[in-house]
VEXZATOR-791502 format. One record per residue (C-alpha): x, y, z. Coordinates in steps of 0.5 Angstrom, whole numbers, padded with zeros to 4 digits, always signed. Example, Ala and Ser with C-alpha at 12.3 -4.5 7.8 and 13.67 -1.06 7.14 Angstrom:
+0025-0009+0016;+0027-0002+0014;
This chain:
-0174+0702+0419;-0166+0704+0419;-0164+0711+0418;-0162+0709+0410;-0170+0707+0410;-0173+0715+0412;-0167+0718+0408;-0169+0714+0402;-0176+0716+0403;-0175+0724+0404;-0170+0724+0398;-0164+0728+0403;-0159+0726+0397;-0153+0729+0402;-0155+0725+0408;-0155+0719+0404;-0149+0719+0401;-0146+0720+0408;-0150+0713+0410;-0147+0710+0405;-0140+0712+0405;-0141+0709+0412;-0143+0702+0409;-0150+0703+0411;-0153+0695+0409;-0158+0697+0403;-0160+0690+0403;-0165+0691+0410;-0172+0690+0409;-0176+0694+0414;-0183+0691+0417;-0187+0692+0410;-0181+0688+0407;-0179+0695+0403;-0171+0696+0403;-0168+0703+0402;-0169+0703+0395;-0175+0700+0394;-0177+0707+0398;-0174+0711+0394;-0177+0708+0387;-0184+0708+0391;-0183+0717+0393;-0180+0718+0386;-0174+0720+0388;-0170+0719+0383;-0164+0721+0386;-0164+0718+0391;-0165+0711+0387;-0160+0713+0384;-0154+0714+0389;-0157+0708+0392;-0156+0703+0385;-0150+0705+0384;-0147+0704+0392;-0151+0697+0391;-0146+0697+0384;-0140+0698+0387;-0141+0694+0393;-0143+0688+0388;-0136+0689+0384;-0131+0691+0391;-0135+0684+0394;-0133+0680+0387;-0126+0682+0388;-0126+0680+0395;-0128+0673+0394;-0123+0672+0388;-0118+0674+0394;-0121+0670+0398;-0122+0664+0394;-0114+0665+0393;-0113+0664+0399;-0116+0658+0400;-0113+0655+0395;-0106+0657+0396;-0107+0656+0404;-0105+0663+0406;-0108+0664+0412;-0106+0672+0413;-0109+0674+0405;-0115+0670+0407;-0115+0673+0414;-0116+0680+0410;-0121+0679+0406;-0126+0676+0412;-0124+0682+0416;-0126+0687+0409;-0132+0683+0409;-0135+0685+0415;-0141+0682+0417;-0141+0679+0410;-0137+0674+0411;-0141+0669+0413;-0145+0670+0407;-0140+0669+0402;-0137+0663+0406;-0142+0660+0406;-0144+0661+0398;-0141+0658+0392;-0135+0663+0388;-0137+0667+0383;-0144+0665+0384;-0143+0658+0381;-0145+0650+0384;-0137+0649+0384;-0134+0647+0390;-0135+0652+0397;-0129+0655+0401;-0128+0651+0407;-0128+0644+0401;-0122+0648+0398;-0119+0651+0404;-0120+0642+0407;-0116+0639+0401;-0110+0644+0401;-0110+0641+0408;-0108+0648+0412;-0110+0647+0420;-0111+0654+0421;-0114+0656+0414;-0119+0651+0416;-0121+0654+0424;-0121+0661+0421;-0127+0659+0416;-0130+0655+0421;-0129+0661+0426;-0133+0666+0421;-0138+0661+0421;-0137+0657+0415;-0141+0651+0414;-0139+0644+0412;-0144+0642+0406;-0144+0638+0401;-0144+0640+0394;-0151+0641+0391;-0148+0636+0384;-0143+0632+0386;-0145+0631+0394;-0137+0632+0395;-0137+0634+0403;-0131+0637+0406;-0130+0631+0411;-0130+0627+0405;-0124+0630+0402;-0120+0631+0409;-0121+0624+0410;-0118+0622+0402;-0113+0626+0403;-0111+0624+0411;-0111+0630+0415;-0113+0627+0422;-0114+0635+0425;-0119+0637+0420;-0122+0630+0421;-0123+0632+0428;-0126+0639+0428;-0131+0637+0421;-0133+0632+0426;-0133+0636+0432;-0138+0642+0428;-0141+0637+0423;-0142+0630+0424;-0147+0629+0420;-0142+0628+0414;-0140+0621+0416;-0145+0618+0413;-0146+0623+0406;-0143+0619+0401;-0141+0623+0394;-0144+0622+0387;-0140+0616+0387;-0142+0612+0393;-0136+0613+0396;-0137+0615+0404;-0131+0618+0408;-0129+0613+0412;-0129+0608+0405;-0124+0614+0402;-0120+0613+0409;-0120+0606+0407;-0118+0607+0400;-0113+0610+0403;-0110+0607+0408;-0111+0612+0413;-0110+0608+0419;-0112+0614+0425;-0117+0616+0421;-0121+0610+0420;-0119+0609+0428;-0122+0616+0429;-0128+0615+0425;-0130+0608+0428;-0129+0610+0435;-0131+0618+0436;-0136+0617+0443;-0140+0624+0440;-0144+0621+0434;-0151+0624+0435;-0155+0617+0437;-0161+0620+0432;-0157+0620+0426;-0155+0612+0427;-0159+0606+0424;-0159+0599+0425;-0155+0595+0419;-0155+0588+0419;-0148+0583+0418;-0148+0577+0413;-0150+0573+0419;-0156+0576+0420;-0154+0580+0426;-0156+0587+0427;-0153+0593+0430;-0152+0601+0431;-0149+0605+0427;-0147+0613+0424;-0147+0609+0417;-0146+0602+0414;-0140+0599+0415;-0141+0594+0409;-0143+0600+0404;-0142+0599+0397;-0140+0604+0391;-0141+0605+0384;-0136+0599+0383;-0139+0595+0389;-0133+0596+0393;-0134+0596+0401;-0129+0599+0405;-0125+0593+0407;-0125+0591+0400;-0121+0598+0398;-0117+0597+0404;-0114+0591+0401;-0114+0593+0394;-0109+0598+0397;-0105+0593+0400;-0106+0596+0406;-0104+0591+0412;-0105+0595+0418;-0112+0598+0416;-0115+0590+0414;-0112+0589+0420;-0115+0593+0425;-0122+0593+0420;-0121+0585+0423;-0121+0586+0430;-0127+0592+0431;-0133+0590+0434;-0139+0592+0435;-0145+0591+0440;-0151+0585+0437;-0158+0587+0438;-0164+0582+0441;-0170+0582+0437;-0173+0586+0444;-0167+0592+0443;-0169+0593+0434;-0176+0594+0436;-0175+0599+0441;-0169+0602+0437;-0174+0603+0431;-0180+0607+0436;-0174+0611+0439;-0178+0618+0436;-0184+0617+0440;-0182+0612+0446;-0181+0616+0453;-0174+0611+0454;-0171+0616+0448;-0176+0623+0449;-0174+0623+0456;-0168+0629+0459;-0164+0623+0461;-0165+0620+0454;-0159+0617+0450;-0156+0623+0446;-0150+0620+0443;-0148+0613+0440;-0143+0611+0446;-0148+0612+0451;-0152+0608+0447;-0147+0602+0447;-0145+0603+0454;-0152+0600+0456;-0150+0595+0452;-0144+0592+0455;-0146+0588+0459;-0151+0584+0457;-0150+0583+0449;-0144+0579+0445;-0139+0584+0441;-0137+0581+0433;-0134+0584+0427;-0138+0587+0422;-0135+0587+0416;-0137+0582+0410;-0132+0579+0407;-0134+0576+0403;-0137+0581+0397;-0136+0581+0391;-0135+0588+0387;-0136+0589+0380;-0130+0586+0377;-0133+0579+0380;-0127+0578+0386;-0127+0579+0393;-0123+0582+0397;-0119+0574+0398;-0119+0574+0390;-0116+0581+0391;-0110+0579+0396;-0108+0572+0392;-0107+0577+0385;-0103+0581+0389;-0099+0575+0393;-0099+0578+0400;-0099+0573+0405;-0101+0576+0410;-0107+0580+0407;-0109+0572+0405;-0108+0569+0412;-0113+0576+0416;-0118+0575+0411;-0118+0567+0412;-0116+0567+0419;-0123+0572+0420;-0128+0567+0416;-0126+0569+0409;-0129+0564+0404;-0123+0560+0400;-0127+0556+0396;-0131+0562+0393;-0130+0563+0386;-0130+0568+0380;-0130+0570+0373;-0124+0573+0369;-0125+0576+0363;-0119+0576+0358;-0118+0579+0351;-0114+0576+0345;-0114+0579+0339;-0112+0574+0333;-0116+0575+0328;-0121+0579+0331;-0122+0581+0338;-0125+0576+0341;-0126+0576+0349;-0126+0568+0354;-0129+0568+0361;-0125+0563+0365;-0127+0561+0372;-0122+0561+0378;-0121+0560+0385;-0117+0563+0390;-0113+0557+0390;-0113+0556+0382;-0110+0563+0382;-0104+0561+0387;-0103+0555+0382;-0103+0560+0376;-0098+0564+0380;-0094+0558+0382;-0094+0561+0389;-0093+0554+0393;-0094+0558+0400;-0101+0561+0398;-0103+0554+0396;-0100+0550+0402;-0104+0554+0406;-0110+0555+0403;-0109+0548+0403;-0109+0548+0410;-0115+0552+0411;-0119+0548+0407;-0120+0550+0401;-0122+0545+0396;-0121+0544+0388;-0127+0540+0387;-0128+0543+0379;-0120+0542+0377;-0120+0548+0377;-0113+0550+0381;-0111+0542+0378;-0112+0545+0370;-0108+0552+0372;-0101+0548+0375;-0096+0549+0370;-0091+0545+0373;-0092+0537+0376;-0089+0539+0383;-0095+0544+0383;-0100+0538+0382;-0097+0534+0388;-0097+0540+0393;-0105+0540+0392;-0105+0532+0392;-0101+0531+0399;-0106+0533+0402;-0111+0528+0400;-0105+0523+0404;-0107+0522+0410;-0105+0517+0416;-0107+0510+0415;-0110+0508+0422;-0112+0501+0420;-0104+0499+0418;-0097+0500+0422;-0090+0501+0421;-0085+0500+0425;-0077+0502+0424;-0076+0495+0424;-0080+0493+0419;-0076+0498+0414;-0069+0498+0416;-0068+0490+0418;-0071+0488+0410;-0069+0488+0403;-0073+0493+0400;-0073+0495+0393;-0070+0501+0393;-0070+0502+0385;-0064+0504+0380;-0061+0511+0379;-0064+0512+0373;-0071+0512+0376;-0068+0518+0381;-0065+0522+0376;-0072+0523+0374;-0074+0526+0380;-0073+0533+0383;-0074+0533+0391;-0071+0540+0391;-0078+0542+0388;-0082+0539+0395;-0079+0545+0399;-0079+0550+0394;-0080+0556+0397;-0076+0555+0403;-0071+0560+0402;-0075+0567+0400;-0080+0566+0405;-0074+0566+0411;-0071+0573+0407;-0079+0576+0407;-0080+0576+0414;-0086+0582+0412;-0090+0577+0408;-0089+0571+0412;-0093+0567+0417;-0090+0562+0421;-0094+0555+0419;-0094+0552+0426;-0099+0558+0427;-0105+0556+0421;-0102+0549+0420;-0108+0543+0419;-0105+0536+0421;-0110+0532+0417;-0110+0525+0420;-0116+0520+0418;-0119+0518+0424;-0121+0510+0422;-0122+0504+0426;-0119+0498+0425;-0122+0493+0421;-0121+0485+0423;-0123+0483+0416;-0116+0486+0413;-0110+0481+0415;-0103+0483+0415;-0098+0477+0415;-0093+0477+0421;-0087+0477+0418;-0080+0474+0421;-0075+0479+0419;-0069+0477+0423;-0069+0470+0419;-0072+0473+0412;-0066+0478+0413;-0060+0472+0414;-0063+0467+0409;-0061+0471+0404;-0056+0475+0406;-0052+0470+0400;-0058+0472+0395;-0058+0478+0392;-0065+0482+0389;-0066+0484+0381;-0060+0487+0378;-0063+0494+0380;-0063+0492+0388;-0058+0494+0393;-0059+0493+0400;-0056+0499+0402;-0054+0499+0411;-0059+0505+0413;-0055+0509+0419;-0059+0510+0426;-0059+0517+0426;-0062+0517+0418;-0069+0520+0418;-0075+0513+0416;-0082+0515+0416;-0086+0511+0422;-0093+0514+0420;-0097+0509+0414;-0099+0513+0409;-0106+0512+0405;-0106+0516+0398;-0114+0518+0398;-0113+0522+0390;-0120+0519+0388;-0122+0523+0382;-0118+0528+0381;-0116+0533+0376;-0118+0527+0373;-0111+0525+0372;-0108+0521+0366;-0100+0520+0368;-0098+0518+0376;-0090+0522+0377;-0087+0518+0383;-0085+0526+0386;-0092+0526+0388;-0092+0520+0391;-0086+0523+0395;-0089+0529+0396;-0095+0525+0399;-0090+0521+0404;-0087+0527+0407;-0093+0531+0408;-0096+0525+0412;-0089+0525+0416;-0086+0531+0417;-0083+0530+0423;-0079+0526+0420;-0077+0530+0414;-0077+0538+0415;-0072+0540+0409;-0068+0537+0403;-0062+0534+0407;-0066+0529+0411;-0067+0525+0405;-0061+0521+0402;-0059+0516+0399;-0060+0511+0404;-0067+0513+0406;-0071+0515+0399;-0074+0508+0397;-0077+0509+0404;-0082+0515+0401;-0085+0509+0397;-0084+0504+0402;-0089+0507+0407;-0095+0508+0404;-0101+0502+0405;-0105+0505+0401;-0107+0507+0394;-0114+0510+0391;-0113+0512+0384;-0121+0510+0382;-0125+0514+0377;-0119+0518+0373;-0117+0517+0367;-0110+0513+0367;-0109+0509+0361;-0102+0506+0363;-0099+0505+0370;-0092+0505+0372;-0088+0500+0375;-0086+0503+0381;-0094+0502+0383;-0092+0496+0384;-0086+0495+0388;-0089+0499+0394;-0087+0493+0400;-0092+0497+0405;-0098+0497+0400;-0103+0494+0403;-0110+0497+0399;-0110+0498+0392;-0116+0501+0388;-0115+0503+0381;-0122+0503+0378;-0126+0506+0374;-0120+0509+0369;-0117+0507+0362;-0113+0502+0363;-0112+0497+0358;-0106+0492+0361;-0103+0491+0367;-0096+0489+0368;-0094+0482+0367;-0087+0482+0370;-0086+0478+0376;-0080+0482+0377;-0085+0489+0377;-0090+0486+0382;-0086+0486+0389;-0092+0489+0394;-0093+0482+0397;-0097+0486+0403;-0102+0487+0398;-0109+0484+0401;-0113+0487+0396;-0114+0490+0389;-0119+0493+0385;-0118+0494+0378;-0125+0493+0376;-0129+0498+0371;-0123+0499+0366;-0121+0496+0359;-0118+0490+0361;-0117+0484+0356;-0113+0479+0361;-0110+0479+0368;-0103+0478+0369;-0101+0471+0372;-0096+0475+0377;-0102+0478+0380;-0104+0471+0384;-0097+0470+0386;-0098+0476+0391;-0097+0472+0398;-0102+0477+0401;-0108+0479+0395;-0114+0477+0399;-0119+0480+0395;-0119+0482+0388;-0124+0485+0384;-0125+0486+0376;-0132+0486+0374;-0134+0491+0368;-0128+0490+0364;-0127+0486+0358;-0123+0480+0359;-0123+0474+0355;-0119+0468+0359;-0116+0468+0367;-0109+0466+0368;-0110+0459+0371;-0105+0461+0376;-0112+0464+0380;-0113+0457+0383;-0106+0457+0386;-0106+0465+0389;-0104+0463+0396;-0109+0467+0399;-0114+0469+0394;-0121+0468+0398;-0125+0474+0394;-0125+0474+0386;-0130+0478+0382;-0130+0478+0374;-0137+0480+0373;-0139+0484+0367;-0134+0481+0363;-0133+0476+0356;-0131+0470+0360;-0134+0463+0356;-0129+0458+0361;-0124+0458+0367;-0117+0455+0365;-0115+0448+0367;-0109+0446+0369;-0104+0441+0369;-0100+0439+0375;-0093+0435+0373;-0089+0434+0380;-0081+0434+0380;-0078+0428+0382;-0076+0430+0389;-0072+0424+0393;-0074+0429+0399;-0079+0425+0405;-0084+0427+0409;-0090+0422+0412;-0091+0421+0419;-0091+0414+0417;-0084+0413+0415;-0079+0411+0418;-0071+0409+0417;-0073+0402+0415;-0077+0405+0409;-0072+0410+0407;-0068+0405+0404;-0072+0403+0398;-0074+0410+0397;-0067+0412+0395;-0067+0407+0390;-0065+0410+0383;-0069+0410+0378;-0065+0404+0374;-0066+0400+0380;-0073+0400+0378;-0075+0393+0374;-0078+0397+0368;-0078+0398+0361;-0078+0406+0360;-0079+0408+0352;-0072+0410+0349;-0075+0417+0348;-0082+0419+0351;-0085+0425+0349;-0086+0430+0352;-0094+0431+0352;-0099+0426+0350;-0106+0427+0347;-0110+0424+0352;-0115+0423+0347;-0110+0420+0341;-0104+0418+0344;-0104+0410+0347;-0101+0408+0354;-0095+0404+0354;-0095+0396+0354;-0094+0394+0361;-0092+0388+0363;-0092+0385+0370;-0085+0388+0372;-0088+0394+0372;-0089+0396+0379;-0093+0402+0382;-0086+0406+0382;-0086+0407+0375;-0093+0410+0374;-0095+0416+0369;-0100+0420+0368;-0101+0424+0361;-0102+0431+0361;-0107+0435+0357;-0106+0436+0349;-0101+0442+0347;-0106+0446+0342;-0111+0448+0349;-0110+0456+0348;-0105+0461+0352;-0110+0461+0357;-0111+0454+0359;-0104+0455+0363;-0100+0449+0366;-0096+0449+0373;-0090+0446+0370;-0086+0445+0376;-0086+0446+0382;-0078+0447+0385;-0075+0454+0389;-0075+0460+0384;-0069+0463+0385;-0070+0469+0380;-0075+0472+0384;-0073+0477+0389;-0074+0474+0396;-0079+0478+0399;-0079+0479+0408;-0085+0474+0409;-0086+0469+0414;-0081+0463+0414;-0087+0457+0412;-0090+0462+0407;-0084+0464+0403;-0082+0457+0404;-0089+0454+0401;-0090+0459+0396;-0082+0458+0393;-0084+0452+0390;-0089+0455+0386;-0087+0457+0379;-0092+0457+0373;-0091+0458+0366;-0094+0457+0359;-0094+0451+0355;-0089+0454+0351;-0083+0455+0356;-0085+0448+0358;-0079+0443+0359;-0080+0435+0357;-0081+0431+0364;-0080+0424+0365;-0086+0420+0363;-0086+0415+0369;-0083+0417+0376;-0082+0413+0382;-0087+0413+0388;-0087+0410+0395;-0089+0404+0397;-0094+0403+0401;-0096+0398+0407;-0102+0394+0406;-0103+0392+0413;-0102+0401+0415;-0107+0403+0409;-0110+0401+0402;-0108+0403+0395;-0113+0407+0391;-0112+0404+0384;-0113+0410+0380;-0113+0410+0373;-0107+0415+0369;-0113+0421+0367;-0113+0422+0375;-0105+0422+0375;-0102+0428+0373;-0095+0428+0369;-0088+0426+0373;-0093+0426+0380;-0088+0427+0387;-0090+0421+0392;-0086+0425+0397;-0091+0431+0400;-0093+0432+0406;-0099+0434+0408;-0098+0440+0410;-0095+0443+0403;-0100+0439+0399;-0106+0442+0403;-0102+0449+0402;-0104+0448+0395;-0111+0449+0395;-0114+0455+0393;-0117+0459+0399;-0122+0461+0394;-0128+0463+0398;-0132+0469+0393;-0132+0467+0387;-0138+0472+0382;-0137+0470+0375;-0144+0473+0373;-0145+0478+0367;-0141+0474+0363;-0141+0468+0357;-0142+0461+0360;-0145+0456+0358;-0144+0451+0362;-0142+0450+0369;-0133+0450+0370;-0132+0443+0371;-0126+0444+0375;-0129+0449+0381;-0131+0443+0385;-0123+0440+0385;-0120+0447+0385;-0124+0451+0390;-0126+0446+0395;-0127+0452+0400;-0131+0456+0395;-0138+0458+0400;-0141+0463+0394;-0141+0463+0387;-0145+0467+0382;-0147+0465+0376;-0153+0470+0374;-0154+0473+0367;-0150+0468+0363;-0153+0463+0358;-0153+0457+0362;-0157+0451+0360;-0155+0445+0364;-0154+0446+0371;-0150+0440+0372;-0150+0435+0377;-0149+0437+0384;-0143+0433+0385;-0140+0438+0380;-0141+0444+0385;-0136+0445+0391;-0139+0441+0397;-0138+0447+0402;-0143+0453+0397;-0147+0457+0402;-0149+0461+0397;-0151+0460+0390;-0154+0464+0384;-0156+0461+0377;-0161+0466+0376;-0163+0470+0368;-0160+0464+0365;-0163+0458+0361;-0164+0453+0365;-0169+0447+0363;-0169+0444+0371;-0165+0445+0377;-0160+0442+0381;-0160+0434+0381;-0155+0428+0382;-0156+0426+0374;-0149+0424+0371;-0146+0430+0365;-0152+0433+0361;-0151+0432+0354;-0149+0439+0353;-0144+0438+0359;-0141+0432+0354;-0141+0436+0348;-0137+0441+0351;-0132+0436+0353;-0132+0433+0347;-0131+0439+0343;-0125+0441+0348;-0122+0434+0347;-0124+0431+0353;-0124+0423+0354;-0133+0424+0354;-0132+0416+0357;-0129+0419+0364;-0134+0423+0366;-0130+0425+0373;-0123+0427+0372;-0120+0431+0377;-0116+0437+0376;-0113+0436+0383;-0111+0429+0384;-0106+0431+0388;-0110+0432+0393;-0112+0425+0393;-0105+0423+0395;-0105+0429+0401;-0111+0425+0403;-0108+0418+0403;-0102+0421+0407;-0106+0424+0412;-0110+0416+0412;-0103+0414+0413;-0101+0419+0419;-0108+0416+0423;-0106+0409+0422;-0102+0405+0428;-0095+0404+0425;-0092+0397+0424;-0089+0393+0429;-0087+0387+0425;-0081+0389+0421;-0081+0382+0417;-0088+0383+0414;-0085+0390+0412;-0079+0387+0408;-0084+0382+0405;-0088+0388+0402;-0082+0392+0401;-0080+0387+0395;-0086+0386+0392;-0088+0389+0386;-0094+0392+0386;-0097+0392+0378;-0102+0397+0376;-0104+0401+0370;-0110+0402+0365;-0111+0396+0362;-0111+0393+0369;-0116+0396+0371;-0123+0394+0370;-0130+0398+0369;-0133+0397+0376;-0126+0399+0380;-0126+0405+0375;-0133+0407+0377;-0130+0407+0384;-0125+0411+0382;-0128+0417+0383;-0126+0424+0383;-0126+0426+0391;-0129+0432+0390;-0135+0429+0386;-0137+0424+0391;-0142+0428+0395;-0149+0428+0394;-0152+0434+0396;-0149+0441+0398;-0150+0440+0406;-0149+0447+0408;-0152+0451+0402;-0157+0457+0405;-0159+0461+0400;-0161+0459+0392;-0163+0463+0387;-0166+0459+0381;-0171+0465+0378;-0172+0468+0372;-0170+0461+0367;-0175+0456+0364;-0175+0452+0370;-0181+0447+0370;-0180+0442+0375;-0177+0443+0382;-0173+0437+0384;-0171+0437+0392;-0169+0429+0393;-0164+0425+0391;-0170+0419+0389;-0172+0420+0384;-0180+0417+0385;-0180+0417+0392;-0186+0412+0394;-0191+0416+0399;-0191+0411+0405;-0182+0412+0405;-0180+0413+0412;-0179+0420+0413;-0172+0420+0416;-0170+0417+0409;-0173+0423+0405;-0170+0427+0409;-0163+0424+0409;-0164+0423+0401;-0166+0432+0401;-0160+0435+0396;-0160+0443+0400;-0162+0440+0407;-0160+0446+0411;-0163+0451+0406;-0166+0458+0409;-0168+0461+0402;-0171+0459+0396;-0172+0464+0389;-0176+0461+0384;-0179+0467+0381;-0180+0468+0374;-0181+0460+0371;-0185+0456+0368;-0186+0451+0374;-0193+0447+0374;-0192+0444+0381;-0188+0444+0387;-0187+0437+0391;-0189+0436+0398;-0183+0434+0400;-0182+0442+0400;-0184+0441+0407;-0177+0437+0409;-0174+0443+0409;-0174+0446+0415;-0170+0452+0416;-0173+0454+0410;-0175+0462+0412;-0176+0464+0404;-0179+0461+0399;-0180+0466+0393;-0185+0464+0387;-0188+0469+0384;-0189+0470+0377;-0190+0463+0376;-0196+0463+0371;-0197+0455+0371;-0197+0455+0378;-0203+0454+0380;-0204+0450+0386;-0198+0449+0392;-0198+0443+0397;-0202+0443+0403;-0196+0442+0407;-0192+0448+0406;-0197+0450+0412;-0193+0445+0417;-0187+0449+0415;-0186+0452+0421;-0180+0457+0420;-0182+0459+0413;-0184+0466+0415;-0184+0469+0407;-0188+0466+0402;-0188+0470+0395;-0194+0468+0391;-0195+0474+0387;-0198+0472+0380;-0198+0465+0381;-0205+0462+0382;-0205+0461+0389;-0210+0455+0391;-0209+0449+0396;-0207+0442+0393;-0210+0437+0398;
């Protein structure tokens, strides 16, 4: 008991008054819990009770007044006034400081002092026992407000006294660390992350985005109510230094064993012993030698507005922040949704998806576009493409799809010593080259927001193995240049001398713009941007592009892939690139291609793919390209093909499947009278006769010969005995043939087409060829002289008028004749409307090895001589064939077909390339020995050899079979597919009814397909299999499945040694003995 308790119990008012005057504490309780007031009330000391109650009320009033003064001092930061108030409160100062002012739940004194930022005042309050506790309702702590205002000293004092406050979040779930980051207080951020004396007992284990565990007093990736992290808030505020420090901060990763040990830290002796770990720094010291360091911050956390930190940096166009985030692993391809409202008649909300790249395109920031593309940003959903408001921005996106084409090479000599198409000035006026380096000046001025490109650029190089299948023509550039120095190119083409100091692209450019956008138009600026991007070492600024070298930016492109887009029209410059080797424009909406020889100048093009479009015809100029090897035009609407397809110089593969073709063009060949001499058998003594003019021949030439004669209607002129072999003529096909049956009109040097740098032989061979339609054909001479032949050196093959062609020039060396032969190896005509086998194949494509005529309307397979003799693969499946290939003459269907098209049905073997016969004759002449008798030669050249249609007997006519139809078997055929037809009988021999006792060698020599290895006869109506099938020694696969009428097979099949696959599924499999 205190003296006040005793006096209050006794009731001595004078002593009680004296004690109260000297501030005796009326709130102290005795050991029984009684205060002085309660004892006075218990003993009914009324005066004492009244005196104590009055003192309590008086003291309460004074305390309230003092609290108010102290509160004002804390608001004003008045340290002196606050010190006076605390002195006046005396022992009650601690209680007052740790209570809410005015008895409410408002913020306490220490919080108010921290908000003022007065360090001395905070020290004073802490000295008098102030406790930094969060508010009961808002959870605002003094440390939170100190971090927000950025007072480092106050934060240090609070961390020293109350380190646990670092993990206390406000009502909005904002940590003190997040408050410091949102305001950009770098020093406080550093202190909070590196403070060494965090109690280890208050630490927890947290996991980052890669499931790596670490120990820390608070969650570094904690999100507030807006789902914003500390890193996000730093980026949102644009605090580059804070973001840079956060991304450089590292923590130690825990092993799984350490994680389990940490979870048992309250009971494990390792943490409860006297020398146990107390602080976080001590714990980290144990991990330095064994554990790895990593950045714990998650860069790809979405906020409630659907954005990440990178998206906010892009919206701010803060290049350094973007660089920091991406270089530390931010995902550049994350998308987010934007909500925009527009008020028209009523309020509407629009939600659009966007990415970092599309945002940069929407902001027209080329620097960000380039950096994002260098950082492997993609545009799979074409959000960036659709966000571009300017065409040049699309070019900045597309240039990253341009790669170095390692399959081909460019040389400086190739681009400087050749005469290349330079494009006209009107073409260049529509191209703004300044858009290529649009931000170069701004980047130099803004040093705080620029990163050197060398720090982040990624060199895109397409690493591919060189493909030996692609043939690149070697060219004698110097000779071609000298040969054409006196010639001019097109009116818009000029020969510019390129100075040695001029920048020249040296890297071949491969453009891969497959399925992008999809593209609907093509801007030439895009191709220039792509070339400069690949040749960035040669073109670094706008001044590097001059009038003399700007066209080279097109001619260095070697590969273009524009497939799977929405192109409806192709600009002309696309076909004027000299170095272009491969062009893929499939899967578009093209309705036509340009058909102008002055447009198709890409004479090094080896592969062209126009499949899956809406083309109705192919341009004839396309087949005059000197290097075109592969052409794909499947899945179009082709109704006819140009006759120039047979004269394509290098074409080996042609795919026109899935079209509407009913026939192939049949050419008519006419040759100009040319007095040039060739042939090894020609000597000086022969040339005298060859140089005679037409008037020297004793021929009767009609005064007005017709320009075109119908072989079915026009009769041959009467031939007298005075007409020599040098006056024989040929008849052409009727002029009523549709446009698709175009003709070879004249083989002359074409001076209208611009020369292209190619090798000498190739150019000389191709320059003689000119292809036009019938309406542009000039009237050729009805008769033309031919060479005389020495009877003892060679024989004269008598030919009918239909075997020849108008104006055939007999002067034709073997090399030049062979050069006109088509090199086509693979021809795909499947899924069309062919009713018969095109009759000109054996003549025009003698080197054809693969022919696909499946899924057509064939009912007759034609005789075996109608197929090219070198075939290795033949597909006639899914037709309506009644029988297989045989050696019979023309079928009824084929004869009717020719009759409907004005062919003479009495002539079964029309040769569509008779000049090849002449070529073979010349070859035979070269092989024979030269004559040594001059007198015999003179007798020969003075003799007139007469021959004509009326002078040829019927037996001779049969001997005059087309040289391309003389074969009776397909010796090289390996794969024959006759499945899904209506074949009921299989014929394998040229002998109609072989006898059983016939010699096996004779039977083998009569095989139609002696080298066949695979035979497919499934889905037919076969009744039996001939026993002669065992003579096919190389047959390895025989497919007879689903022949429901086939009940038995010959026993001799068992003796076939190479037969490893016999499919009889769906057949009656009984063995015939």
